[in-house]
TIRO-2110 file (N, C-alpha, C; in Angstrom, 1 decimal):
// TIRO-2110
-14.9, 244.5, 1.6, N, 1, A
-14.4, 244.1, 0.7, CA, 1, A
-16.5, 244.1, 0.8, C, 1, A
-17.4, 245.1, -0.3, N, 2, A
-18.0, 244.9, -0.5, CA, 2, A
-19.2, 243.8, -0.7, C, 2, A
-20.9, 243.5, 0.3, N, 3, A
-21.0, 242.0, 0.0, CA, 3, A
-21.5, 242.5, -1.5, C, 3, A
-21.6, 243.0, -2.2, N, 4, A
-22.2, 242.4, -3.9, CA, 4, A
-20.0, 241.6, -4.5, C, 4, A
-19.3, 242.5, -4.1, N, 5, A
-17.8, 241.7, -4.5, CA, 5, A
-18.0, 240.4, -3.6, C, 5, A
-18.4, 240.2, -2.3, N, 6, A
-17.6, 239.1, -2.4, CA, 6, A
-19.0, 237.6, -3.2, C, 6, A
-20.0, 237.9, -3.2, N, 7, A
-21.1, 237.3, -4.0, CA, 7, A
-20.5, 236.8, -5.7, C, 7, A
-19.5, 237.9, -6.0, N, 8, A
-18.4, 237.4, -7.2, CA, 8, A
-18.0, 237.5, -6.9, C, 8, A
-17.7, 236.9, -6.2, N, 9, A
-15.9, 235.9, -6.0, CA, 9, A
-16.6, 234.4, -5.5, C, 9, A
-17.8, 234.7, -4.9, N, 10, A
-17.8, 232.8, -4.6, CA, 10, A
-19.0, 232.2, -5.9, C, 10, A
-19.2, 233.3, -6.9, N, 11, A
-20.4, 232.7, -8.0, CA, 11, A
-18.7, 232.4, -9.2, C, 11, A
-18.0, 233.8, -8.4, N, 12, A
-16.7, 232.4, -9.4, CA, 12, A
-15.9, 231.6, -9.4, C, 12, A
-15.8, 231.1, -8.1, N, 13, A
-14.9, 230.1, -7.3, CA, 13, A
-16.3, 229.2, -7.9, C, 13, A
-17.0, 228.5, -7.2, N, 14, A
-18.3, 227.8, -7.5, CA, 14, A
-18.2, 227.2, -9.4, C, 14, A
-18.2, 228.5, -10.2, N, 15, A
-18.5, 228.5, -11.2, CA, 15, A
-16.7, 227.2, -11.8, C, 15, A
-16.1, 228.0, -11.5, N, 16, A
-14.8, 226.7, -12.0, CA, 16, A
-14.7, 225.9, -10.4, C, 16, A
-15.2, 225.1, -9.9, N, 17, A
-15.0, 224.0, -9.6, CA, 17, A
-16.2, 223.0, -10.0, C, 17, A
-17.0, 223.9, -10.5, N, 18, A
-17.8, 223.3, -11.7, CA, 18, A
-17.4, 222.4, -13.4, C, 18, A
-16.4, 223.6, -13.6, N, 19, A
-15.8, 223.2, -14.9, CA, 19, A
-15.0, 222.5, -14.6, C, 19, A
-14.6, 222.3, -13.4, N, 20, A
-12.9, 221.4, -12.7, CA, 20, A
-13.7, 219.7, -13.2, C, 20, A
-14.7, 220.4, -12.0, N, 21, A
-15.5, 219.1, -11.9, CA, 21, A
-15.4, 218.4, -12.8, C, 21, A
-16.6, 219.1, -14.0, N, 22, A
-16.5, 218.1, -15.6, CA, 22, A
-15.1, 217.9, -16.1, C, 22, A
-14.4, 218.2, -15.8, N, 23, A
-13.6, 218.0, -17.3, CA, 23, A
-12.7, 217.1, -16.4, C, 23, A
-12.8, 217.0, -15.1, N, 24, A
-11.4, 216.2, -14.2, CA, 24, A
-12.5, 214.8, -14.5, C, 24, A
-13.7, 214.7, -13.7, N, 25, A
-13.8, 213.1, -13.5, CA, 25, A
-13.2, 213.3, -11.9, C, 25, A
-14.0, 214.8, -11.6, N, 26, A
-13.5, 214.6, -10.0, CA, 26, A
-14.1, 215.2, -9.3, C, 26, A
-14.3, 215.6, -8.5, N, 27, A
-15.6, 216.6, -7.3, CA, 27, A
-14.5, 217.3, -6.8, C, 27, A
-14.6, 218.9, -7.2, N, 28, A
-14.0, 220.1, -6.7, CA, 28, A
-14.8, 220.4, -6.1, C, 28, A
-14.7, 221.2, -5.2, N, 29, A
-15.5, 222.1, -4.4, CA, 29, A
-15.0, 223.3, -3.9, C, 29, A
-15.4, 224.4, -3.1, N, 30, A
-14.8, 226.0, -3.0, CA, 30, A
-14.7, 225.0, -1.8, C, 30, A
-13.7, 226.2, -0.8, N, 31, A
-13.0, 225.6, 0.4, CA, 31, A
-14.1, 226.6, 1.2, C, 31, A
-15.1, 226.7, 2.4, N, 32, A
-16.0, 227.3, 3.1, CA, 32, A
-14.8, 227.9, 4.0, C, 32, A
-15.6, 229.0, 4.1, N, 33, A
-14.0, 229.5, 5.2, CA, 33, A
-12.9, 230.2, 5.1, C, 33, A
-12.4, 229.8, 3.5, N, 34, A
-11.0, 230.2, 2.7, CA, 34, A
-10.7, 231.4, 3.3, C, 34, A
-11.4, 232.5, 3.5, N, 35, A
-10.8, 233.6, 3.6, CA, 35, A
-10.4, 234.0, 4.8, C, 35, A
-11.6, 233.5, 6.5, N, 36, A
-11.0, 233.8, 7.1, CA, 36, A
-9.8, 232.7, 7.3, C, 36, A
-10.0, 231.7, 6.9, N, 37, A
-9.0, 231.3, 7.3, CA, 37, A
-7.3, 231.0, 6.6, C, 37, A
-7.4, 232.1, 5.5, N, 38, A
-6.1, 231.9, 4.7, CA, 38, A
-5.6, 230.4, 4.0, C, 38, A
-6.9, 230.5, 3.6, N, 39, A
-6.1, 228.7, 2.7, CA, 39, A
-6.7, 229.5, 1.2, C, 39, A
-7.0, 228.2, 0.2, N, 40, A
-6.6, 228.2, -1.1, CA, 40, A
-8.5, 228.4, -1.0, C, 40, A
-9.3, 228.1, -2.2, N, 41, A
-10.6, 228.5, -2.8, CA, 41, A
-10.4, 227.6, -3.1, C, 41, A
-9.5, 226.3, -4.1, N, 42, A
-10.8, 224.8, -4.7, CA, 42, A
-8.9, 224.7, -4.6, C, 42, A
-9.2, 223.3, -4.3, N, 43, A
-8.2, 222.2, -3.8, CA, 43, A
-8.1, 220.7, -5.3, C, 43, A
-7.2, 220.8, -5.4, N, 44, A
-7.4, 219.1, -6.3, CA, 44, A
-5.8, 218.6, -5.9, C, 44, A
-6.3, 217.5, -6.0, N, 45, A
-5.3, 217.3, -5.0, CA, 45, A
-3.5, 217.6, -4.5, C, 45, A
-2.8, 218.2, -5.8, N, 46, A
-1.2, 218.3, -5.2, CA, 46, A
-2.0, 220.4, -5.2, C, 46, A
-3.0, 220.6, -6.4, N, 47, A
-3.1, 221.7, -7.0, CA, 47, A
-4.0, 222.9, -5.4, C, 47, A
-3.1, 223.6, -5.4, N, 48, A
-3.7, 225.7, -5.2, CA, 48, A
-4.3, 225.7, -5.4, C, 48, A
-5.6, 226.2, -5.8, N, 49, A
-6.0, 227.3, -6.3, CA, 49, A
-6.9, 228.3, -5.9, C, 49, A
-6.7, 229.6, -6.0, N, 50, A
-7.2, 231.3, -5.6, CA, 50, A
-7.5, 231.7, -6.8, C, 50, A
-9.3, 231.1, -6.8, N, 51, A
-9.3, 232.1, -8.0, CA, 51, A
-10.1, 233.4, -7.9, C, 51, A
-9.8, 234.1, -9.1, N, 52, A
-10.0, 235.7, -9.3, CA, 52, A
-11.0, 235.9, -9.7, C, 52, A
-11.9, 236.7, -10.1, N, 53, A
-12.9, 237.5, -11.0, CA, 53, A
-13.2, 238.6, -11.0, C, 53, A
-12.9, 239.4, -11.8, N, 54, A
-12.9, 240.7, -11.9, CA, 54, A
-12.9, 240.6, -12.8, C, 54, A
-13.6, 242.3, -13.2, N, 55, A
-14.6, 242.8, -14.2, CA, 55, A
-13.1, 243.0, -15.8, C, 55, A
-11.6, 243.6, -15.1, N, 56, A
-10.4, 243.7, -16.4, CA, 56, A
-10.1, 243.1, -15.8, C, 56, A
-8.9, 242.4, -16.2, N, 57, A
-7.7, 241.7, -15.6, CA, 57, A
-6.7, 242.1, -16.8, C, 57, A
-5.4, 242.9, -16.3, N, 58, A
-4.3, 242.9, -17.4, CA, 58, A
-3.7, 241.7, -18.1, C, 58, A
-3.2, 240.8, -18.0, N, 59, A
-2.7, 239.2, -18.1, CA, 59, A
-3.3, 238.8, -19.5, C, 59, A
-5.4, 239.4, -19.4, N, 60, A
-5.6, 238.5, -20.3, CA, 60, A
-4.5, 239.0, -21.4, C, 60, A
-4.2, 240.6, -21.6, N, 61, A
-4.1, 240.5, -22.8, CA, 61, A
-2.9, 240.0, -23.7, C, 61, A
-2.1, 239.5, -22.4, N, 62, A
-0.5, 239.3, -22.4, CA, 62, A
-0.8, 237.9, -23.3, C, 62, A
-2.0, 236.8, -22.7, N, 63, A
-2.5, 235.4, -22.7, CA, 63, A
-2.3, 235.9, -24.2, C, 63, A
-3.6, 237.4, -24.3, N, 64, A
-4.3, 237.0, -25.9, CA, 64, A
-2.8, 237.3, -27.7, C, 64, A
-2.2, 237.8, -26.5, N, 65, A
-1.1, 238.2, -27.6, CA, 65, A
0.1, 237.2, -27.8, C, 65, A
0.5, 236.0, -26.7, N, 66, A
1.2, 234.3, -26.7, CA, 66, A
-0.4, 234.3, -27.8, C, 66, A
-1.1, 233.7, -27.3, N, 67, A
-2.2, 232.8, -28.6, CA, 67, A
-1.6, 233.6, -30.1, C, 67, A
-1.4, 235.0, -30.0, N, 68, A
-1.7, 235.0, -31.6, CA, 68, A
-0.7, 234.8, -32.3, C, 68, A
0.9, 234.5, -31.3, N, 69, A
2.0, 234.9, -31.4, CA, 69, A
2.2, 232.8, -31.6, C, 69, A
1.1, 231.7, -31.1, N, 70, A
1.4, 230.8, -31.0, CA, 70, A
0.9, 229.8, -32.2, C, 70, A
1.6, 228.5, -32.7, N, 71, A
0.3, 228.1, -33.9, CA, 71, A
0.0, 227.0, -33.7, C, 71, A
-1.2, 226.8, -33.9, N, 72, A
-2.2, 225.4, -34.0, CA, 72, A
-2.2, 224.4, -33.1, C, 72, A
-0.5, 223.7, -32.9, N, 73, A
-0.4, 223.3, -31.6, CA, 73, A
0.9, 223.2, -30.4, C, 73, A
0.5, 224.9, -30.6, N, 74, A
1.2, 225.3, -28.7, CA, 74, A
0.5, 224.8, -28.7, C, 74, A
1.1, 226.2, -27.3, N, 75, A
0.5, 226.0, -25.4, CA, 75, A
0.8, 227.9, -25.5, C, 75, A
0.4, 228.6, -25.4, N, 76, A
1.0, 229.5, -24.6, CA, 76, A
0.4, 230.4, -24.1, C, 76, A
1.8, 230.6, -23.3, N, 77, A
2.4, 230.5, -21.4, CA, 77, A
2.8, 231.8, -21.6, C, 77, A
2.2, 232.5, -20.6, N, 78, A
3.0, 234.0, -20.0, CA, 78, A
3.8, 234.2, -18.8, C, 78, A
4.4, 234.5, -18.7, N, 79, A
5.8, 234.0, -17.9, CA, 79, A
6.1, 235.7, -17.1, C, 79, A
5.6, 236.2, -15.8, N, 80, A
5.4, 238.0, -15.9, CA, 80, A
6.1, 237.3, -14.2, C, 80, A
6.6, 238.6, -13.7, N, 81, A
6.8, 239.1, -12.3, CA, 81, A
7.3, 240.5, -12.4, C, 81, A
6.1, 240.8, -10.7, N, 82, A
6.2, 242.3, -10.9, CA, 82, A
7.0, 242.5, -9.6, C, 82, A
8.0, 243.8, -9.5, N, 83, A
9.3, 244.1, -8.8, CA, 83, A
9.6, 243.7, -7.2, C, 83, A
10.1, 242.6, -6.8, N, 84, A
10.2, 242.1, -5.5, CA, 84, A
9.0, 240.6, -5.6, C, 84, A
8.3, 240.1, -6.3, N, 85, A
8.7, 239.1, -6.1, CA, 85, A
8.7, 237.9, -6.9, C, 85, A
8.1, 236.4, -7.0, N, 86, A
8.9, 235.7, -7.9, CA, 86, A
7.4, 235.3, -9.1, C, 86, A
8.6, 234.6, -10.2, N, 87, A
7.9, 234.9, -11.5, CA, 87, A
6.6, 234.3, -11.6, C, 87, A
5.6, 234.3, -12.5, N, 88, A
4.6, 233.7, -12.4, CA, 88, A
4.2, 232.7, -13.8, C, 88, A
3.4, 231.3, -13.8, N, 89, A
3.1, 230.8, -15.0, CA, 89, A
1.5, 231.9, -15.2, C, 89, A
1.4, 231.4, -16.6, N, 90, A
0.1, 232.0, -16.8, CA, 90, A
-0.6, 231.3, -17.8, C, 90, A
-2.8, 230.9, -17.6, N, 91, A
-2.2, 230.6, -19.3, CA, 91, A
-3.7, 229.4, -19.0, C, 91, A
-3.7, 229.8, -20.2, N, 92, A
-5.5, 229.0, -20.5, CA, 92, A
-5.5, 227.8, -19.5, C, 92, A
-6.9, 228.1, -18.7, N, 93, A
-7.0, 226.4, -18.0, CA, 93, A
-7.2, 225.4, -19.0, C, 93, A
-8.4, 225.6, -20.3, N, 94, A
-7.7, 224.7, -21.5, CA, 94, A
-6.8, 223.5, -21.0, C, 94, A
-5.3, 225.2, -21.5, N, 95, A
-4.2, 223.6, -21.5, CA, 95, A
-3.5, 223.9, -20.2, C, 95, A
-4.2, 223.9, -19.0, N, 96, A
-3.3, 223.4, -17.9, CA, 96, A
-4.8, 222.2, -17.3, C, 96, A
-5.4, 221.9, -17.5, N, 97, A
-6.3, 221.2, -17.0, CA, 97, A
-5.6, 219.0, -18.0, C, 97, A
-4.2, 219.1, -18.6, N, 98, A
-3.6, 217.9, -19.1, CA, 98, A
-3.1, 217.2, -18.1, C, 98, A
-2.3, 218.4, -17.5, N, 99, A
-0.8, 218.7, -16.3, CA, 99, A
-2.2, 218.2, -15.0, C, 99, A
-3.1, 218.9, -14.6, N, 100, A
-3.6, 218.8, -13.5, CA, 100, A
-4.4, 217.1, -13.7, C, 100, A
-4.7, 216.6, -14.7, N, 101, A
-5.5, 216.1, -14.8, CA, 101, A
-4.6, 214.6, -14.8, C, 101, A
-3.3, 215.1, -15.2, N, 102, A
-2.3, 213.3, -14.7, CA, 102, A
-1.7, 213.3, -13.5, C, 102, A
-1.6, 214.5, -12.4, N, 103, A
-1.4, 214.6, -11.7, CA, 103, A
-2.4, 214.1, -10.3, C, 103, A
-3.2, 213.2, -10.4, N, 104, A
-4.4, 213.0, -10.0, CA, 104, A
-4.6, 211.5, -10.1, C, 104, A
-4.5, 211.2, -9.1, N, 105, A
-4.9, 209.6, -8.4, CA, 105, A
-5.7, 209.2, -9.4, C, 105, A
-6.6, 208.0, -9.7, N, 106, A
-7.6, 207.3, -10.4, CA, 106, A
-8.7, 206.9, -9.6, C, 106, A
-10.3, 208.1, -10.1, N, 107, A
-11.7, 207.8, -9.2, CA, 107, A
-11.7, 206.6, -9.3, C, 107, A
-12.3, 206.2, -7.6, N, 108, A
-12.9, 204.9, -7.8, CA, 108, A
-14.2, 204.6, -7.8, C, 108, A
-14.9, 203.8, -8.7, N, 109, A
-15.4, 203.8, -8.5, CA, 109, A
-16.5, 204.2, -7.7, C, 109, A
END
């Protein structure tokens, strides 16, 4: 992986950590050294988050399709599985935040 790709990935991780911190009221930071140590990018409670930042990801087309088929109070969800792999659930971060928020212990003042 080139230096520009590493910078793009680190920038994406920081961006996501900031969004999570702002939305959840919980301090979320990048796990520095995760690539070397084989860990997750961001830890929030019991959620181990792997952040991916790419120019184009086909799964966005699938989420857009699910969103078009959804009503105003529905949550679009994509379930996908590659050959020989387990099923994955993909959803918009704004739809996942209430679930994540519900799992976090209250913040101490």
